[in-house]
ZALOGU-338317 format. One record per atom (N, C-alpha, C, O): residue in three letters; y, z, x. Coordinates in steps of 0.1 Angstrom, whole numbers, plus 5000, padded with zeros to 4 digits. Example, Ala and Ser with C-alpha at 12.3 -4.5 7.8 and 13.67 -1.06 7.14 Angstrom:
<pts>
ALA494350785132 ALA495550785123 ALA496750785132 ALA496750855142 SER497850715128 SER498950715137 SER500050795129 SER501150805134 
</pts>
This chain:
<pts>
UNK189279883706 UNK188279813698 UNK188379843683 UNK188379753675 UNK188479973680 UNK188580013666 UNK189879943660 UNK189879903648 UNK190979943668 UNK192179883663 UNK191979733659 UNK192479693649 UNK191279663668 UNK191079523666 UNK190279493654 UNK190579413646 UNK189179573652 UNK188379563640 UNK189179593628 UNK188979513618 UNK189979693628 UNK190679733616 UNK191679623612 UNK191879593601 UNK192379563622 UNK193379463620 UNK192779333614 UNK193279273605 UNK191579293620 UNK190879183615 UNK190479203601 UNK190579113592 UNK189979313598 UNK189479343584 UNK190679343575 UNK190579303563 UNK191879393580 UNK193079393571 UNK193479253567 UNK193979233556 UNK193279153576 UNK193579013573 UNK192678973561 UNK193178893553 UNK191479013561 UNK190578983550 UNK191079053537 UNK191078993526 UNK191479183539 UNK191979263528 UNK193179203521 UNK193379213509 UNK193979133529 UNK195179073524 UNK194978963514 UNK195778923506 UNK193678913514 UNK193278813504 UNK192678863492 UNK192278793483 UNK192478993491 UNK191779053480 UNK192679113470 UNK193379213474 UNK192779063458 UNK193579123448 UNK194979113450 UNK195479053459 UNK195779183441 UNK197179193442 UNK197679323448 UNK196979423446 UNK198779313455 UNK199279443461 UNK200579483454 UNK201379563459 UNK200779443441 UNK201979473434 UNK202179623432 UNK203279673432 UNK200979693431 UNK201079843429 UNK201779913441 UNK202280023439 UNK201779853453 UNK202379913464 UNK203879933462 UNK204480033467 UNK204479833456 UNK205979833455 UNK206379863441 UNK207579863438 UNK205479873431 UNK205879883417 UNK206680013414 UNK207580003406 UNK206380123421 UNK207080243418 UNK208280283426 UNK208880383422 UNK208580213436 UNK209680263445 UNK210680163449 UNK211280173460 UNK210780063441 UNK211879963444 UNK213180003437 UNK213679923429 UNK213680123440 UNK214780173433 UNK215680253443 UNK215780373442 UNK216380183452 UNK217280253462 UNK218480313455 UNK218780273443 UNK219080413461 UNK220280483455 UNK221580403457 UNK222580443452 UNK221480293464 UNK222680203466 UNK222280063463 UNK221180033459 UNK223179973465 UNK222979833462 UNK222179763474 UNK221779643473 UNK221879833484 UNK221079783495 UNK219679753491 UNK219179823483 UNK219079653496 UNK217779613493 UNK216779713499 UNK216879753510 UNK215779743491 UNK214679833495 UNK213879763506 UNK213779633506 UNK213179833515 UNK212279763524 UNK211179683518 UNK210679583524 UNK210879713505 UNK209879633498 UNK210379483496 UNK209579393495 UNK211679463496 UNK212279333494 UNK212679263507 UNK213179153506 UNK212479323518 UNK212979263531 UNK212179133534 UNK212679043539 UNK210879133531 UNK209979023534 UNK209178993522 UNK208679083515 UNK208978863519 UNK208078823508 UNK206678833513 UNK206378803525 UNK205778873504 UNK204378893508 UNK203778753514 UNK204078653509 UNK203078763525 UNK202578643532 UNK202278673546 UNK202178793550 UNK202078573554 UNK201678583568 UNK202678663576 UNK202278743584 UNK203978633574 UNK204978703582 UNK205078843579 UNK205078933588 UNK204978883566 UNK204979023562 UNK203779093567 UNK203879213572 UNK202579023567 UNK201379083572 UNK201479113587 UNK201179223592 UNK201979013595 UNK202179033609 UNK203179143613 UNK202879223622 UNK204279143605 UNK205279253608 UNK204679383605 UNK204879483612 UNK203879403594 UNK203279523591 UNK202279573601 UNK202179693604 UNK201479473606 UNK200479513616 UNK201179563628 UNK200779663634 UNK202279493632 UNK203079533644 UNK203679673641 UNK203679763650 UNK204079703629 UNK204679833625 UNK203579943627 UNK203880053632 UNK202379913622 UNK201280013623 UNK200880033638 UNK200480143641 UNK200979933646 UNK200679953660 UNK201780043666 UNK201380133675 UNK202980023662 UNK204080113667 UNK203880253662 UNK204080353670 UNK203380273650 UNK203180403645 UNK202080473653 UNK202180593657 UNK200980403656 UNK199880453664 UNK200380493678 UNK199980593684 UNK201180403683 UNK201780423697 UNK202680543697 UNK202580623707 UNK203380563686 UNK204280683686 UNK203380813686 UNK203780913692 UNK202280813679 UNK201380933680 UNK200980953694 UNK200881073699 UNK200580853701 UNK200180863715 UNK201380923724 UNK201181013732 UNK202580863722 UNK203680903730 UNK204081043727 UNK204281123737 UNK204081093715 UNK204381223711 UNK203381323718 UNK203681423724 UNK202081283717 UNK201081373723 UNK201081383738 UNK200981483744 UNK201281263744 UNK201381263759 UNK202581323764 UNK202581393775 UNK203781303758 UNK205081353763 UNK205181503761 UNK205681573770 UNK204781553750 UNK204981693747 UNK203681773747 UNK203781893745 UNK202581713751 UNK201381783754 UNK200981873742 UNK200881993743 UNK200881813730 UNK200681883718 UNK199281953718 UNK199182063712 UNK198381903725 UNK197081963727 UNK196681973741 UNK197381913750 UNK195582033745 UNK195282063759 UNK194581943765 UNK194381943777 UNK194381833758 UNK193681713763 UNK194381593758 UNK194981593747 UNK194281483765 UNK194881353760 UNK193681273754 UNK192581263760 UNK193881233742 UNK192881163735 UNK193381043727 UNK194581033723 UNK192480943725 UNK192780823717 UNK192080833704 UNK192180733696 UNK191380943701 UNK190580953689 UNK191380923676 UNK190880853667 UNK192580973676 UNK193380963663 UNK193880823661 UNK194280783650 UNK193980743672 UNK194480603670 UNK193580513662 UNK193980453652 UNK192280513666 UNK191280433659 UNK191180483645 UNK190980413635 UNK191180623643 UNK190980673630 UNK192180643621 UNK191980613609 UNK193380643627 UNK194580603619 UNK194380463613 UNK194680443601 UNK193880373621 UNK193780233616 UNK192680223605 UNK192880143596 UNK191580303607 UNK190580293596 UNK191080363583 UNK190680323572 UNK191880473585 UNK192480533573 UNK193380433566 UNK193380423553 UNK194180353573 UNK195080253568 UNK194180143561 UNK194580093550 UNK193180103568 UNK192280003562 UNK191680043549 UNK191479953540 UNK191380163548 UNK190780213535 UNK191680223524 UNK191280263513 UNK192980203526 UNK193980193515 UNK194180043512 UNK195079983519 UNK193479983503 UNK193479843501 UNK194879783499 UNK195579833491 UNK195279693508 UNK196479623507 UNK197579693515 UNK198679633517 UNK197379813520 UNK198479883528 UNK198779813541 UNK199979803545 UNK197779753547 UNK198079673559 UNK198479533556 UNK198879463566 UNK198379493544 UNK198579343541 UNK199979303540 UNK200279183541 UNK200979393538 UNK202379353537 UNK203279473542 UNK202879593541 UNK204379433547 UNK205379533551 UNK206079593538 UNK206479513529 UNK206079723537 UNK206679783525 UNK207279923529 UNK207379963541 UNK207779993519 UNK208580113522 UNK207780223529 UNK208380303537 UNK206480233527 UNK205580333534 UNK205680313549 UNK205780413556 UNK205580183553 UNK205680163568 UNK206980193573 UNK207180253584 UNK208080163566 UNK209380203569 UNK209580353571 UNK210180393581 UNK209080423562 UNK209180573562 UNK208580633575 UNK209180713582 UNK207380583578 UNK206680633590 UNK207380593602 UNK207380673612 UNK207880473603 UNK208680433614 UNK209980503617 UNK210480513628 UNK210480573606 UNK211680653607 UNK211280793612 UNK211880853621 UNK210280853605 UNK209980993607 UNK209381023620 UNK209781123627 UNK208380943625 UNK207680973637 UNK208580973650 UNK208581063658 UNK209380863652 UNK210380863663 UNK211380983663 UNK211681043673 UNK211781013651 UNK212781123649 UNK212081263653 UNK212681353657 UNK210781263650 UNK209981383654 UNK209981403669 UNK210181513674 UNK209781293676 UNK209781293691 UNK211181343696 UNK211281413705 UNK212181283689 UNK213581323693 UNK213881473690 UNK214481543698 UNK213281523679 UNK213481663676 UNK212781753687 UNK213281853691 UNK211581713691 UNK210781783701 UNK211581793714 UNK211481893721 UNK212281683717 UNK212981683730 UNK214081783731 UNK214681813741 UNK214481843719 UNK215581943719 UNK215082083720 UNK215882183720 UNK213782103722 UNK213182233722 UNK213882333732 UNK213982303743 UNK214382443726 UNK215082553733 UNK216282503741 UNK216782563750 UNK216882393736 UNK218082333743 UNK219082303732 UNK219282183729 UNK219782403727 UNK220782373716 UNK221982303721 UNK222782263713 UNK222082273734 UNK223182193739 UNK223082043735 UNK223981973736 UNK221882003731 UNK221581863728 UNK222081833714 UNK221281793705 UNK223281863711 UNK223781833697 UNK223881693694 UNK223781653682 UNK223981603704 UNK223981463701 UNK222581413695 UNK222581333686 UNK221581473700 UNK220181443695 UNK220081483680 UNK219581413672 UNK220581603677 UNK220581653664 UNK221381563655 UNK220981533644 UNK222581533659 UNK223381443651 UNK222681313649 UNK222681263637 UNK222081253659 UNK221381123657 UNK220181133647 UNK219981043639 UNK219481243648 UNK218381253638 UNK218881243624 UNK218281173616 UNK219881323621 UNK220381323607 UNK221181203603 UNK221281173591 UNK221781143613 UNK222481013610 UNK221480913606 UNK221680843596 UNK220380903613 UNK219380803610 UNK218680833597 UNK218480743589 UNK218380963594 UNK217780993581 UNK218680963569 UNK218280903559 UNK219980993571 UNK220980963561 UNK221180813559 UNK221180763547 UNK221180733570 UNK221280593569 UNK220080533562 UNK220180443554 UNK218880583566 UNK217680523560 UNK217580553545 UNK216980473538 UNK218080663541 UNK218080703527 UNK218780603518 UNK218580603506 UNK219780533524 UNK220480433516 UNK219580313512 UNK219880243503 UNK218480293520 UNK217580193517 UNK216280243510 UNK215680173502 UNK215980373512 UNK214780433507 UNK215080583504 UNK215180663513 UNK215280613491 UNK215780753488 UNK214780863492 UNK215080973493 UNK213480823493 UNK212380923496 UNK212680983510 UNK212181093512 UNK213480913518 UNK213780973531 UNK214581103530 UNK214481183539 UNK215381113519 UNK216181233517 UNK215281363517 UNK215681473520 UNK214081343512 UNK213181463511 UNK212781523524 UNK212381643525 UNK212981453535 UNK212681503548 UNK213881563555 UNK213681613566 UNK215081563549 UNK216181623555 UNK215981773557 UNK216081823568 UNK215481853546 UNK215281993548 UNK214082023558 UNK214082123564 UNK213181923559 UNK212081943568 UNK212581953583 UNK212082033590 UNK213481853586 UNK213981853599 UNK214981973602 UNK215082013614 UNK215582023592 UNK216382143593 UNK215482263597 UNK215882333606 UNK214382273590 UNK213382373594 UNK212882353608 UNK212582443615 UNK212682223611 UNK212282193625 UNK213182233635 UNK212782283646 UNK214482233632 UNK215482283642 UNK215282433644 UNK215382483655 UNK214882503634 UNK214582653635 UNK213382673644 UNK213382753653 UNK212382583642 UNK211182593650 UNK211482563665 UNK210882613674 UNK212382463667 UNK212782423681 UNK213782523687 UNK214182503699 UNK214182623679 UNK215182723684 UNK216582663688 UNK217182693698 UNK216982563679 UNK218282503682 UNK219282513670 UNK220282453669 UNK218882603660 UNK219682613648 UNK220882703650 UNK220982803643 UNK221782663659 UNK223082743660 UNK224182673652 UNK223982563646 UNK225382723653 UNK226482673645 UNK226782533649 UNK227182443641 UNK226782503662 UNK227182363667 UNK226182263661 UNK226582153657 UNK224882293661 UNK223882203656 UNK223882193641 UNK223582083635 UNK224282293634 UNK224482283619 UNK225682193616 UNK225582113607 UNK226682203624 UNK227782103622 UNK227381963625 UNK227781863619 UNK226481953636 UNK225981813639 UNK225181763628 UNK225181643625 UNK224381843621 UNK223681803609 UNK224581753598 UNK224381643593 UNK225581823595 UNK226581783585 UNK227281653588 UNK227381563580 UNK227681643601 UNK228381523605 UNK227381403605 UNK227781293601 UNK226181423609 UNK225181313609 UNK224881263595 UNK224681143593 UNK224881363585 UNK224581323571 UNK225781243565 UNK225581153557 UNK226981283569 UNK228181223563 UNK228581093569 UNK229081003563 UNK228381083583 UNK228980963590 UNK228580833584 UNK229380743583 UNK227280803581 UNK226880673576 UNK227680633564 UNK228180523562 UNK227780723554 UNK228580703542 UNK229980673545 UNK230680583540 UNK230580763554 UNK231980753558 UNK232280613564 UNK233280543560 UNK231380563573 UNK231680433579 UNK231480323569 UNK232380233568 UNK230380323561 UNK230180213552 UNK231180213540 UNK231580103536 UNK231680323536 UNK232680333526 UNK233980283532 UNK234780213525 UNK234280323544 UNK235580293551 UNK235680143553 UNK236780083552 UNK234480073557 UNK234479933559 UNK234379853547 UNK234479723547 UNK234279913535 UNK234179843523 UNK232779783520 UNK232579703511 UNK231779813528 UNK230479763526 UNK229779823514 UNK229079763507 UNK230079953512 UNK229680023500 UNK230880073492 UNK231980093498 UNK230680093479 UNK231680153471 UNK231080273463 UNK229880273462 UNK231880363459 UNK231280473451 UNK230580423439 UNK229580493434 UNK230980313433 UNK230380263421 UNK228980203424 UNK228180183415 UNK228680173437 UNK227380123440 UNK226280223441 UNK225080193441 UNK226680353440 UNK225580453441 UNK225080483427 UNK225780473417 UNK223780513426 UNK223080533414 UNK221880623416 UNK221380633427 UNK221480693405 UNK220280763406 UNK219080673405 UNK219180573398 UNK217980703413 UNK216880613411 UNK216380603397 UNK216280703390 UNK216080483393 UNK215580463379 UNK214080513378 UNK213380523388 UNK213680533366 UNK212280583364 UNK211280463369 UNK211480353364 UNK210280493377 UNK209480393382 UNK208480343371 UNK208180413362 UNK208080213372 UNK207080163363 UNK205780213368 UNK205580263379 UNK204780203359 UNK203480253363 UNK202780173373 UNK203180053376 UNK201880223380 UNK201280163392 UNK200180073390 UNK199580023400 UNK199780043377 UNK198679953375 UNK199179843365 UNK198779843354 UNK199979753371 UNK200579653362 UNK199579553356 UNK199879493345 UNK198479533363 UNK197479443357 UNK196079503359 UNK195879593367 UNK195079463351 UNK193779513352 UNK193179463366 UNK192279533371 UNK193679353371 UNK193179303384 UNK193379413395 UNK192579423404 UNK194579483394 UNK194879583404 UNK194179713402 UNK194179803410 UNK193479733390 UNK192979863387 UNK192079923397 UNK192180033401 UNK191079843401 UNK190079893411 UNK190679923424 UNK190280023430 UNK191579833429 UNK192279863442 UNK193079993441 UNK193180073450 UNK193780013429 UNK194580133428 UNK193680253428 UNK193980353435 UNK192480253422 UNK191580363422 UNK191080393436 UNK190980503440 UNK190780283443 UNK190280303457 UNK191380363466 UNK191080453474 UNK192580323464 UNK193680373472 UNK193880523468 UNK194180603477 UNK193880553456 UNK193980693451 UNK192880783457 UNK193180893462 UNK191680733456 UNK190480803461 UNK190580823477 UNK190380933482 UNK190980723484 UNK191080733498 UNK192280823502 UNK192080903512 UNK193380823495 UNK194480913497 UNK194081053495 UNK194381143503 UNK193281083484 UNK192781213482 UNK191881263493 UNK191981383497 UNK190981173497 UNK190081213508 UNK190781243521 UNK190481343528 UNK191781163524 UNK192581183536 UNK193381313535 UNK193381393545 UNK193881343524 UNK194681463522 UNK193781583524 UNK194081683530 UNK192581583517 UNK191581693518 UNK191081713533 UNK190981823538 UNK190781603539 UNK190281603553 UNK191381663562 UNK191081753570 UNK192581613561 UNK193681663569 UNK193981813567 UNK194181883576 UNK193881853554 UNK194181993551 UNK193082083557 UNK193382193562 UNK191882043555 UNK190782123560 UNK190882143576 UNK190682253581 UNK191082033582 UNK191182033597 UNK192382093602 UNK192482153613 UNK193482093594 UNK194682163598 UNK194382313599 UNK194782383608 UNK193782363588 UNK193382503588 UNK192382543599 UNK192382643605 UNK191482443602 UNK190482463612 UNK191082473626 UNK190582533635 UNK192182393628 UNK192882393641 UNK193782513643 UNK194282543654 UNK193982593632 UNK194982703633 UNK194682803644 UNK195582833652 UNK193482853645 UNK193182943656 UNK193382893670 UNK193682963679 UNK193082763671 UNK193282693684 UNK194782693687 UNK195182713699 UNK195582653677 UNK196982643679 UNK197682773683 UNK198582783691 UNK197182883676 UNK197683013679 UNK197583053694 UNK198383133699 UNK196483003700 UNK196283043714 UNK197182953724 UNK197182983736 UNK197882863719 UNK198782773727 UNK199982853731 UNK200282953726 UNK200682793741 UNK201982853745 UNK203082823734 UNK202782753724 UNK204182883735 UNK205182883724 UNK205682743721 UNK205882703709 UNK205782653731 UNK206282513729 UNK205182443721 UNK205582373711 UNK203982443725 UNK202882383717 UNK202782433703 UNK202482353694 UNK202882563702 UNK202882623688 UNK203982563679 UNK203782533668 UNK205182553685 UNK206282493678 UNK206082353674 UNK206382313662 UNK205582273683 UNK205382133681 UNK204282113670 UNK204482033661 UNK203182183672 UNK202082163662 UNK202482223649 UNK201982183638 UNK203282333649 UNK203782383636 UNK204582283628 UNK204482283616 UNK205482203636 UNK206282103628 UNK205381993623 UNK205581943612 UNK204381953631 UNK203481853626 UNK202781893614 UNK202581823604 UNK202382023614 UNK201682083602 UNK202682083590 UNK202282053579 UNK203882123593 UNK204882123582 UNK205081983576 UNK205181973564 UNK205281883584 UNK205381743580 UNK204181713571 UNK204381643560 UNK202981743575 UNK201781703568 UNK201781773554 UNK201481713544 UNK202081903554 UNK202081983541 UNK203081933532 UNK202781913520 UNK204281903537 UNK205381853528 UNK204981713523 UNK205281683511 UNK204381633531 UNK203981493526 UNK202981503515 UNK202981433506 UNK201981593517 UNK201081623506 UNK201681663493 UNK201381613483 UNK202681753494 UNK203381803483 UNK204181693476 UNK204181683464 UNK204781603484 UNK205581493479 UNK204681393472 UNK204981343461 UNK203481373477 UNK202481283470 UNK202181333457 UNK202081263447 UNK201981473455 UNK201681523443 UNK202881533433 UNK202681503421 UNK203981563439 UNK205181583430 UNK205781443426 UNK206281423415 UNK205781353436 UNK206381223434 UNK205181123432 UNK205181013439 UNK204281153424 UNK202981083423 UNK203180933419 UNK202280853423 UNK204180903411 UNK204380763408 UNK204780673420 UNK204580553420 UNK205180743430 UNK205580673443 UNK204680703454 UNK205080693466 UNK203480753451 UNK202580813462 UNK202280713473 UNK202080753485 UNK202380583471 UNK201980483481 UNK203080483492 UNK202780443504 UNK204280533489 UNK205380543500 UNK204880633511 UNK205280603523 UNK204180733508 UNK203780833518 UNK202480813525 UNK202180883534 UNK201780703522 UNK200380683527 UNK200380663542 UNK199680733549 UNK201180573548 UNK201080563563 UNK201480683570 UNK200780723580 UNK202480763566 UNK202780883573 UNK201680993571 UNK201381063580 UNK201181003559 UNK200081093556 UNK198881053565 UNK198281143572 UNK198580923566 UNK197380883575 UNK197680923589 UNK196780963596 UNK198880893594 UNK199180933608 UNK199081073611 UNK198481113621 UNK199581163602 UNK199481303604 UNK198081363603 UNK197681443610 UNK197381303593 UNK195981353591 UNK195081303603 UNK194181373607 UNK195381183608 UNK194581133619 UNK194881223632 UNK193981253639 UNK196081263633 UNK196381353644 UNK195581483643 UNK194981533653 UNK195581543631 UNK194881673629 UNK193381653632 UNK192781743637 UNK192881543627 UNK191481513630 UNK191181493645 UNK190181543650 UNK191981413651 UNK191881393666 UNK191981523673 UNK191281543683 UNK192881603669 UNK193081733675 UNK191881823674 UNK191381883684 UNK191281823662 UNK190081903660 UNK188881863669 UNK188281943675 UNK188681733670 UNK187481683678 UNK187781683693 UNK186881703701 UNK189081663697 UNK189381663711 UNK189281803717 UNK188981813729 UNK189381903709 UNK189382043714 UNK187982103711 UNK187782223713 UNK187082023706 UNK185682073704 UNK184681973709 UNK183981913701 UNK184681963722 UNK183781863728 UNK182381923730 UNK181981953742 UNK181581943719 UNK180282003720 UNK179281883720 UNK179581773717 UNK178081913723 UNK176981813722 UNK176881773708 UNK176781853699 UNK176781643706 UNK176681583692 UNK177881603684 UNK177881573672 UNK178981643689 UNK180281663681 UNK180881533677 UNK181681523668 UNK180381423684 UNK180881293680 UNK180381243667 UNK180881153660 UNK179181303662 UNK178581253650 UNK179481273638 UNK179581173630 UNK180081393635 UNK180981403624 UNK182181303624 UNK182581253614 UNK182681273636 UNK183781183638 UNK183281043633 UNK183980973626 UNK182081003638 UNK181580873634 UNK181380863619 UNK181580763613 UNK180880973613 UNK180680983599 UNK181980953591 UNK181980883581 UNK182981013596 UNK184381003589 UNK184780853590 UNK185280793581 UNK184580793602 UNK184880653604 UNK184080563594 UNK184680473588 UNK182880593593 UNK181980513584 UNK182380533569 UNK182280443561 UNK182880653565 UNK183280673552 UNK184480583549 UNK184580523538 UNK185480583558 UNK186580493556 UNK186280343556 UNK186780263549 UNK185280313565 UNK184880173566 UNK184180133553 UNK184380023548 UNK183380223547 UNK182680193534 UNK183780183523 UNK183580093515 UNK184780263523 UNK185780253512 UNK186480113514 UNK186780043504 UNK186780073526 UNK187479953529 UNK186579833525 UNK187079723521 UNK185279843526 UNK184379733524 UNK184179713509 UNK183679603505 UNK184379803501 UNK184079793486 UNK184779673480 UNK184079593473 UNK186079653482 UNK186679533476 UNK186179403482 UNK186179293475 UNK185679403494 UNK185179283501 UNK183879233494 UNK183579113495 UNK183179323488 UNK181979293481 UNK182079193470 UNK181179123466 UNK183379193465 UNK183579103453 UNK183978963457 UNK184078873449 UNK184178943471 UNK184478803476 UNK183378713474 UNK183478593478 
</pts>
């Protein structure tokens, strides 16, 4: 029900203001390939594709939790919260863009990484993870920042032996090798990302930009607080759950750092940040089923709903 409400509200949000600030800062791939921002023109098709992408992102959170038992209980709490977090980022659900692409890459690869836990013989899975990351970076250079994160993830999964290190190197090199060999890419087509333009191209976008920034800051703070609050619970888990939750925490912390360091492109990281923060929030409430414990969860939902409603007041 929460998902339906969020998607319907997103349809209204797509009519509010301009979403140019979403793509203003990160339409600069390192090759001649088109950025995900340019794959679809803003409109009904882009909106439908992005809603579908967000449903897949939420589904991946469920799959990861159910398959690898990240917490001691199965919960849907983070699914509804994820959609309200997305809704509170004005325009984020209104069109398909690089942020949706990044989350669609990182979360399935996280599941693939978890599947290798204590099994270093699964070198093909390691190869595939880094092959996909390297290939995705040709369309969105921000993906490169997650290469070292997944290498650290291999350490957490206890698979960082020499064979898997070679698989990492081969996975990173193979996409370039194939594309250069086929003549699809040339060395001259590579370039450093250009300096992004500022994220407030018009005064019309100013209020939406501020709301997006405020919602992102609130999500980051909420996720960080609940990540620390979950720490003692995670410590009591078995080694597999500790490793899985440790990697989720690492992804969240790195994404927060990237938002701060790569602030001109912070909208690229919003869907992934929302997914990871929603998981931490769901984890917190799912493992603390006390009387009236649902009240803080509802308050958080109402805060995001209020943020989302602000632009609608101008209609």
